[in-house]
C-alpha positions in Angstrom: 14.6 -23.5 -8.2 13.9 -22.1 -4.7 16.2 -19.1 -5.4 14.6 -18.3 -8.7 11.2 -17.8 -7.1 12.6 -14.7 -5.4 14.4 -13.3 -8.4 11.2 -11.3 -9.3 11.7 -9.2 -6.1 15.2 -8.1 -7.2 15.4 -4.5 -8.5 16.1 -4.6 -12.3 19.3 -2.9 -13.5 20.4 -1.6 -16.9 24.1 -1.1 -17.3 24.5 -1.2 -13.6 21.8 1.5 -13.1 18.8 0.5 -10.9 15.5 1.0 -12.7 13.3 1.2 -9.6 12.9 4.9 -10.1 11.6 4.3 -13.6 9.2 1.7 -12.1 7.9 4.3 -9.7 7.4 7.1 -12.3 6.0 5.0 -15.1 2.5 4.6 -13.6 2.0 8.4 -13.5 2.4 8.4 -17.3 -0.7 6.3 -17.7 -3.0 8.9 -16.2 -4.8 11.2 -18.6 -3.5 14.7 -18.6 -6.0 17.4 -17.4 -7.1 20.1 -19.8 -9.0 23.4 -19.7 -12.2 22.1 -21.4 -15.5 22.1 -19.5 -16.7 19.1 -21.6 -14.2 16.2 -21.6 -14.3 12.7 -22.9 -15.6 9.7 -21.0 -12.1 8.7 -19.7 -11.5 12.0 -18.1 -15.0 12.0 -16.6 -14.4 8.5 -15.1 -11.1 9.6 -13.8 -12.6 12.7 -12.0 -15.3 10.5 -10.6 -12.8 8.0 -9.3 -10.6 10.8 -7.8 -13.7 12.3 -6.1 -14.7 8.9 -4.7 -11.3 8.2 -3.3 -10.9 11.6 -1.8 -14.4 11.4 -0.2 -13.7 8.1 1.4 -10.3 9.2 2.8 -11.6 12.5 4.2 -14.6 11.0 6.1 -12.6 10.3 9.3 -10.9 13.7 9.2 -12.2 17.1 10.4 -12.0 20.2 8.3 -8.4 21.1 9.4 -7.3 17.7 8.1 -8.7 18.3 4.7 -5.5 20.0 3.6 -4.0 16.5 3.4 -6.5 15.5 0.7 -4.1 16.0 -2.2 -1.2 14.2 -0.6 -3.3 11.2 0.6 -5.2 10.9 -2.7 -1.9 11.1 -4.8 -0.3 8.4 -2.5 -3.4 6.2 -2.9 -3.3 6.4 -6.7 0.4 5.8 -6.8 0.3 2.7 -4.7 -2.8 1.4 -6.5 -1.2 1.7 -10.0 2.1 0.3 -8.8 0.4 -2.7 -7.2 -1.8 -3.4 -10.3 1.0 -3.0 -12.8 3.1 -5.3 -10.8 0.7 -8.2 -11.6 1.5 -8.0 -15.3 4.1 -10.5 -16.6 7.8 -9.5 -16.7 7.2 -6.4 -14.5 8.7 -5.3 -11.2 6.7 -4.3 -8.2 8.5 -1.7 -6.1 6.0 -2.1 -3.2 7.4 -5.6 -2.5 10.5 -3.8 -1.2 10.3 -3.2 2.6 12.7 -0.3 2.3 10.4 1.6 -0.1 7.3 1.0 2.0 9.1 2.1 5.1 10.3 5.2 3.3 6.7 6.1 2.6 5.3 5.1 6.0 7.8 6.5 8.4 7.9 10.2 7.3 4.1 10.4 7.0 3.6 8.8 10.3 6.2 11.1 11.9 4.4 14.1 10.3 1.1 13.1 11.9 2.8 12.6 15.3 4.6 16.0 15.1 1.3 17.8 14.1 -0.4 16.3 17.2 2.5 17.3 19.5 2.3 20.8 18.1 -1.4 21.4 18.1 -2.6 19.4 21.1 0.4 18.1 23.1 -1.6 17.2 26.2 -4.1 15.0 24.3 -1.4 13.4 22.2 0.7 12.5 25.3 -2.5 11.5 27.1 -2.9 8.6 24.6 0.1 6.9 26.3 -1.8 6.6 29.6 -5.5 5.6 29.6 -7.7 7.3 32.1 -8.3 5.5 35.4 -5.2 3.4 35.2 -4.1 1.9 38.6 -0.9 3.5 39.9 1.2 0.3 39.9 0.4 -0.3 36.2 1.3 3.2 35.0 5.0 2.5 34.1 4.1 -0.7 32.3 1.2 0.8 30.4 3.3 3.8 29.3 5.9 1.5 28.0 3.4 -0.7 26.1 1.5 2.3 24.6 4.8 3.9 23.5 5.9 0.7 21.9 2.6 0.3 20.1 2.9 4.0 18.9 6.5 3.5 17.6 5.6 0.3 15.8 2.9 1.8 13.7 5.2 2.7 10.7 6.8 -0.7 10.8 3.3 -2.3 10.7 2.3 -0.2 7.8 5.4 -1.2 5.7 5.4 -4.8 6.7 1.7 -5.3 6.0 1.9 -4.0 2.5 5.2 -5.8 1.7 4.0 -9.2 3.2 0.6 -9.2 1.4 2.1 -8.4 -2.0 5.1 -10.7 -1.7 2.9 -13.6 -0.6 0.6 -13.1 -3.5 3.4 -12.9 -6.1 5.0 -16.1 -4.7 1.7 -18.0 -4.8 1.1 -16.9 -8.4 4.5 -18.0 -9.5 4.3 -21.3 -7.6 0.9 -22.2 -9.1 2.0 -21.1 -12.6 5.1 -23.2 -12.4 3.0 -26.2 -11.3 0.6 -25.6 -14.2 3.5 -25.6 -16.7 5.2 -28.7 -15.2 1.9 -30.8 -15.0 0.7 -29.9 -18.5 2.6 -32.7 -20.4 2.2 -35.2 -17.5 -1.4 -34.7 -16.3 -3.3 -32.4 -18.6 -6.5 -32.6 -16.5 -4.8 -31.6 -13.3 -3.0 -28.9 -15.2 -6.3 -27.4 -16.4 -7.6 -27.4 -12.8 -4.4 -25.7 -11.6 -4.8 -23.1 -14.3 -8.3 -22.4 -13.1 -7.0 -22.0 -9.6 -4.4 -19.6 -11.0 -7.0 -17.5 -12.7 -9.1 -17.2 -9.5 -5.9 -16.4 -7.6 -5.0 -13.7 -10.0 -8.5 -12.1 -9.6 -7.9 -12.3 -5.8 -4.5 -10.6 -6.1 -6.1 -7.8 -8.1 -8.5 -7.2 -5.2 -5.6 -7.5 -2.6 -3.6 -5.0 -4.5 -6.4 -2.5 -4.4 -7.4 -3.2 -0.8 -3.8 -2.9 0.5 -3.3 0.5 -1.2 -6.5 1.7 0.3 -5.7 0.3 3.8 -2.2 1.9 3.8 -3.6 5.4 3.2 -6.7 4.9 5.3 -4.6 4.0 8.4 -2.5 7.2 7.8 -5.7 9.2 7.7 -6.8 7.6 11.0 -3.4 8.4 12.6 -3.8 12.0 11.4 -7.3 12.2 12.9 -6.0 11.0 16.3 -3.6 14.0 16.3 
C-alpha cells in the first residue's frame, strides 16, 4: 500500500516510450490560438487580460533592460501553471513533481542571470559575495557562506516546487483512500473526510498557482540583482 502511493509520480510509458514529453506539450494545446481580428471573443479577451496581468506583475521588479525577458518568463509561468493545474485531475501525471525536470528549468535560467551579471556589471555581482564593512577576520568565512547561498539557489527553486506539489498530491491520495475505506464502515466519518478532501483540493489549486508564480518571480528577482 505504501509503495502504491508513489506510483502516481512514475513517468507513464506506452510501449516502452516515456510520455513525459506529451505531458509537457499537451497544456499548450489548450490555449486559444491567436488570430488577426481586432474584435475577438470573450475567451481571447480574457486570455489577453490574464497575459497582461502576469507580465505586468513579473516586470515590476525589473528595469527596462530586463523587459526583454518578458516573453520567456511569461511563457514559463503559463507552462508551469497549466501543468500544475492539469496534474490535479484524476488519472493524470504531473511532470513538475519530478526534481530532474524542475532542476532542468531552474539551473539554466539561474545560470543565465548570473552570467548576465558577470558580463554587464562584474564588480557589483562579485561585490554581493562580501558585504560592505565586514571585519577582516570574517572575510573568508563570509565569502564561503555567500558563495554557497548563491550556488544553492537553483536547487532551492527546484526542491521548493517539487516538495510542495509532491506533498499535496500525497495528502490528496491519502485522504481519498481513507474516504473510500471508511465509507462502508463509518459513513458519517467518511462524509467528513470527503469534506476535508474537497477543501484540500481547493487549497492545492491555490498552491499550484502560487508555486508557479513564486518560481518565476524568484527568477525575475535574481535577474534584477544582476
